[in-house]
N, C-alpha and C positions, 0 to 999 in steps of 0.2 A: 869603367859600368861595376864590372864585376867585385873591384874592389869594394863599392859602396855598397853593394848589395853584402857584400862579406861581411864589412863593417855593422849593417845594420839587418841582419837577416830575422832579425824576430820584427821588425816592421816590415820585411817582406814576407813573412809567413801570416801577417795578419791581412795584409793586401790581398794573398792567396786565398785566405779564407773567406775574405768579403768578395772577393771576385765569384767564388764558389757559389757561396750561397745568393748570389745574384743570379747565375747560372738555373739553379733550380727553382727559383723563386718564379724565373719571367720564361726560361726556355721552353717551349710547345714541348720538347722531347720529352720535360717531366711533368704535364700536364697530367690529373687525374684522366683514370680510365673510362670510357664512355660508359655507359648503359645501353642495353638490348637494344634499346630504342632508339637509339642513336644521339639522345641527347646529350651534353656533357655533364660530368659528374661535377666539375669545379667550374663557379664560373666568376668573371671578374679579371682583372688583370694580373694578379697572380693564379700561381699554380699551388696555393695553401688550401685546403681543406676546412671545412668548418665543423664543429662538434654542435649537439642538440641547441648550448645554449646561445650562438650566435645564428646558426643555419634554420632554426626549427626543426621540428620532427618529434620521432615518439621514442617512448623509454619503455620497455616494461622489464618486470622483474617478476617470475613466475618460478615455483618447485616443480621438479619430475618426481612423478608419482610412483608411488611403491613402496614395497617393506624390504627390510633386510634386517637378516640374523645374524649376529656379528659371531665369529671365532667360535661357527660351530664346528664341534669335532667330528669329521666323517671318513674316520679308520684309512682303511687302505684300496678304498672307494674310488675311480674313477669320478673326475669333474662331470662327463658327459653323463654316467650311469647318475649320478647326483641329483644333475639336472632335470635327465627324463624319469627320474622317480617321485619328485618332489612336483612336477608338472603333471604327471600325472592320479595325482592326489588331487587336485584343483578343477575346480568347473572352467571349462571352457577358455583352458591355459594350455597353448603350447610351449615346446621345449627351448622357444625362442626366446618365451617370458621368463625364463628362469637361468640367471646367472651364476658362476661359482667361482669364486675369485679365492685361490689360495693363501695363507699369509705366511709369510716368513716365521720361522719358531727355532730355537737350540733345540729344542726336545725329543730324539727322533723318533721316539713315539707315539709323538701326536701331530697332527695334521687339520690344523684349522683352518677355517675355509670361512669366509661370507657370502652367506647364500642369499641373494635378492630376487623378488620376482616383479617384475615391471608390468603387468597386467592390474590396472586400475582399477578393474571390477573385482578384487579378491582383498578380502578385509583381513585385519592383522589379526581376528581369533579363526581365519579360515586358513590363513596361510601356517599359524602354530598346530594347528591342527594336522595341515599337510604333512607338515614336517614330523609330527610324532607319528603317523602313519608309515612313511616314509624310513623310519628309524635314525634320523638324525635331529632328537630331540636333547641332545645336550650343547648347548650356546649361552653367551655369556646373556643375551638383552635382543628384544625384536625390535626396531625402532622404525620410523615412519622415514621415508626417503631411500635413495638409490645408493651404491656404492662411489665412491670417488674414479673410477676408472669409467662407471657411464657417466657420469656428470661431464669427464673431461671429451668423450664420444659425442654425450649431446652438446656440448660447444662445438667443437668439431664441425658437427651436424650442422648447426643452427648455422656456424660460420660460413659454412660452404654456401647452406640454402641464399643469404645474404650476397656472397659475391658470385654469385649464379645468378642472381638476380639483378646483377647491375647496380644496387645499391650502395653506390660510393662513399667511403667514410663510415657502414655500421661495421658495429662491433659486438661481439658476444663474450660473456666470461662467466666463472662463475663467484659468488660471494658470498660472503655468512653473515648470520644476522648472530651478532657476538650475543647478545641479551638471551635468543630462543637458544642458538644454536643450529638452528636450519638453513640448510641450504639453498639458494636461489640460482637459477641462469639468468644474468643481467644481460639483456638485446638492446640497443642503444642503435639506432637508422635516422640521421639528418635528413630534412628535407620528405619524409615522410610522413602517410597520413596514419593513423591509430591503428584504420579497420582493413589497410593496405597487410600494416605488420602484420598484424592480428592473423589473416589469412594464410598468410606465408608461412608462420610460424606454426599453426594448426592443420600444415599437410604433414601426414607421417610420411609421404614420401614412397610409398609403396608402389612399386608398378610393375605390373605383368601383361602376358598375351595368353588370351585361355584359346580353344576352338571351338565355334559350337556351333553340332551336326547332326542330323538327322539320328534317330537312334527309334527304331520300331522296338523296340524294348522298355525304352525308357516309361515311366506313366504318361508324359504330354508330350513324346515324340522326338523328343531333342536332350541329348546328353552335353556336357562341356568337357575338355580335358582344362583342367587349369594350370597354368603355370608353364605352358610348352616355352616361354622364356620369362625371363624374370632379370630383376637389376643385375644379378652376378651374370648373367650373358653377357649382357654389352661391354663392347672394348670401346669403339670410339664413339661418343655420343655428342652429337654438334648440339648448337644453341638453334632457337627456336629461329622460322624464318621462313620466305613465301616463296612459293612457285611462279613461273610467268605468268598464270591465270591467276595469280593472288591468293593460291590455297596454303594456310597454313601447316608446317610441315617439322616433322625433327628427325634430322639424320643420323645414323646410325649404322655400325657394324657389330658382329657378333662374334663372339669367342669362338675357336675351332681348335683347339688342342687335344692333347690325348686327356688330359686331366677334366678338360672340359669340354666334354664333342656338344655344346650347345645349336652352335649352327646346324650341324648334322642330326640332330637330333628331330631338330626343330623344320628340316627340311623333309626329313620321313613322315611326319609328324602330319605334315601338310599335305603330302600324297596320299598318306592312309586317310584321312578324313574327308578326303576330297577338295578342301580347299584350293590345291592346286593340283587342278584338271585341262583338259585337253580343251584350249578357248577361255582358259581364265573362270575366273565364277566372281558372280554376283550377288552382293549380301542385302539382304531385306529385313535384316535382325528388328530395326526399329519400326515394321510395318505390321498391322494386324490385319486381316487374324494371320495364325503360326502358317498354314497350308502345308500340305505335306510336298509339296515340290520344291518349297525353298533351298537355296545353295547354303553348304556350309559356312560359317565366316567367323573372321578373327578379331575377339573384341579385344579392346584398349582397356585396364583396368587400373584405375590410379585411386588408391585407398577406397579398395572394393566397393568403386562403384566404376561402371562402363561407360565412357565420358567417349567412346565412339565405337565402330564397326565397318570392317569393308571387307572386303574379295581381295581379288589378286589377277594384276593383269594378266592378260593369256604370254606375254615374252618372260614374266616371272614364274609362272605357272609350270610353263615347257623346262624354266632350265632350273627349278626342284626335281620336275620328273624327272629328268638327263640325271640329276644325281653334280648339274655343273653349278649350283649357288653357293652351295657351302666351300665351293674353290673360292670365292672371294664376297663373303656372305654380306651383303651389305643392302638395306634397303631404307624405305621412307616412313614413319610412321604419320600418318593426316589427321588432321586435329578439327574441330568443325570451327573454332575461334583461334584467334593468336595467343590470346590468355593461356586457352587450353592445353597450346605448344609450350608455352612457358613454362607451364605447372607440369609439362612430361620432362621436358629437359631439366629443371631443378630438382625435378626428383631423382631422375635417374642419375644426375651427377652427384648431387649432393648425399643422396642416403637417407636412410629412414633412421626417425628419432630412435633411438631405441627405449624411450619409455617418454611415456605420455606427459607436455609440459601443461600444466596448470594453471592456464593466464585466470582464469577465474579467481583463484585461492593466493593471487599475487597485486601483483599494482600495476597499473600505466599509468600514465603522461604524457601528455601532448603540450608540445610550443609550438604556436602558429608561423611561418615567415616573417609576417609582418613585423611579432613583436622578436626575432631573431636579429631583422634588420635595424630595429629599435635598442639591442643590446650592442650590437656592432657601432654604431654609431657612438654610444654611449662609452663604448671601450677604446675607442680611439680618443674620446674627449679626455678620457682620464689617463691615458697614457701620455698625451701631447700635456696637460696640468702635469702629470709628474715628474716631464724633463723639462718643461720651465721652472717649474719648481726646484729641480735640485741645480739645473743650471744657474739659478738665483741666487741661493745658497752658496754655491760656490764660486761664485766671482764677489759675491759680498766678503766671503771669507781672503781670498787671495786679492782679490785687486788687480791680477796683471794677466792678461789677457794670454801671453804663453803657456800659464799653467793652468789656468781654467779650461780656453777652448780644446786642448789636447783631451783634456779630463774627461770634458763631456762628451768629444768624438770616440774617443776610444770606447767610456761606457756603454754609447747607445750603439757600435759596433758588435758589444754581446748579443742584442737583442736582436741584428740583425742577422748575425751567425746563428741564433736561434731559431731564429724562422726558418733559414736555409735547412738547417737540421728536421724541422718539421715538415718540410716542405718536401725534403727528399726521403723519409719514412711514410710521408702519407698521414702525420700522426694529425687527426683534426683538432684543431683552435678550439680550445672552451674559454670558460670565465674563469676556471680553476688554473689553464694554463698561464694565461694572460696576469692573471697575480701572483703568477711565478714567474715572468716576467720583468713588472716594477719589482719584484722583489731582489732578483738580479740586477737592476738599475739600480737599486739602493746600495746590495749590498756591495756591487762594484765600484760606487762612487767611493762607497766608504774604503775600501781595499787604497783606492788610488792619491783619497786625503792622506791616510797613514803614510804613503811612501812621498808624495810633498813635503809632508811636516816634518817626516822625519830625513828630508834631502836638506829644508831649507832652513829648520829649524835651530839648524847647529853654525849659526853663520853662512856667511859665502862660500859658494865651491866654488875652489878654485883651479881645479884640474878634474879628469876624468874619473883619476884612481880614488881622491875625495868622495865622487860621486856612487862610483861602483859600491866602495865601500857602507856609505850610509843606507845605498840600495839593499844591499844585501840584508843588511837588519829590517829593514822592513820588511825585506820580502820572508823573512821567517815569520814574522807578527802574521803576517796573511796568509801565508801558508799553513800554521798553525790553527788559525780562524776557518779556512777553507776546508780543513778534516776537520773540523769540531762541526760545521753547517755538513757536509756529507753525513757522517756517524748522525746526527740528528735527526736526515730527511731521509736516511733508508729503509728505516719501519713503514714511512708512508709510504712509499713506492712499493714496496713488496705485499703490505697489508692489503687486504680487500674493504680500503676505505670510500670507493665510489672515485670521486671528481679528486679528492687529495692526492691521486696516485699522478695525477697529470702533473699538478703542482709541486710535486717533492721531483717528478721527475726533469723536468725543465729549471729547476732551482738548482739542482745538481750537475745536472750539464751546464749550466750558466757558469757555477762556480771552478768546474773544469776550463773550461774555455777562458775562462780570467784566468785562473791562475799559469795556465799550460800556455795561453797566448798574446791576449790583451795586458794582461799587467806587463811580463814583460816590453812588449811594444811602447807601452806608455814610456816606462821606464827608459828604453833608448831616446824614445823624442825628450823626454824631459831633460836627459843628460845632452842632448843633438843641443837643445834651446837654451839652457842654463851657461854651459860650458863654454858654447861660441858666444857667451853675451848678445842674442838674437833680441829685438826687441821691433816690432811694427811700425813701419814705414807711414809717414805720413804727410799729406800734402798740405802746405799753410801758401796762401796766394800765389799759388805756381809755381813754389819753389818748395823742394823736396827736405823732407828731413832722414837724413840716413836710420838704418835700423839698427846697426851696430857700432859698439862702443868698445 
């Protein structure tokens, strides 16, 4: 047994790859993650995930709003000083809306930097004036759009929003319009409606907790401490859930370290403002009239909008008054609906977009699930036609089952292995990927034909030594062809060319699987069949004609 495996290790390797692909395709351990709602992200017999073309869904391409001054001379100024100075010259713009990215240079006396403003309300003229007034009027140009660093950060945030929302198979990446030179964020979410995706992307993701308390010196009798807790103060952020009474909430814990004493500061603020008081506090923030006896409230603010207000239970209030809560700073943010709880969780976990995503200035498309099902059926039919077409031509070419059948089986094993890779990586299958599979079948069978022709066209194969010599010659040819294909497809894989990337990736993977695994395995099979003079057995009238000569 071991000797057989050693002699035919290439076939053994192919079998192992097929078994591995079978496990990743069908084993429940490799199934896509569940959505927050508890529904499976992927459905069907396999663990494959489908892209927009086959599952339906939404594709959105939109630019990030902002302006960038390229290669601005900032001298010896610190990047923080530059940001503060520029922001101070712009209306309604905070320091967080101005970013300064230093650029590498070989000149020691020069410190070029890209200065960008991500406040969508700031015009180009206002930005130019602000740079001049701040003393940074030496730059190459002011262009519309943001820096590469901001685009990468935005992609990470959007991908985080999609992942945290449980939208399986969703992806975000940046693309460039080669004609206009403008950069876009491309978001694809299978199985989701257009408006649902837009609502998710338009969430700026800023979450904070304010304290609203009585203040006799204020005009309306109340003041607000803004941002006693912000997104940066939260440590462990749970997903949206429901308590025993079906009330939606988000479980949280707050950071309490020397560098970020958020829990201790929140504890002191709650006690000083009366939210944490003996017997707890009852919030009536949403009730009118205001009244002078209203208790202080904690306000949950998402994207500058108060979505909930609440008081404090007696036990929690007592622990804050005693200074005990900050030792284990955990609590629940209660919301009015489960959708709000999901919004809070996603915003806290995914963070805020570094710039506004201008969906109205981009493009959106939606493919209905029914149309996606039609594409699946037609794609499967196309694959079956391709397989039978290739099988028929191969059989007509050789008219020998021992050559044609292994050729077809080996070629199809490449596609099966690639499906296993796609399932393992969670790569969504779309029409471009299927085109790559068909290309793999075609190029794979071409290579197998080269092997068969080289081995059989020079006369009878009398020994394994003769077979190996002819096989090596053929393998050099297909190796060179594989290298050419990889070089040709590599630009398509790395450039921002949309669906062509998927086509190139799986074509290259198919070529590598073929050269490293399936072509050598086919050589082993063909060598065994030809050198051992094997023929299929045939039963006629109850008498068996042996298959060996």
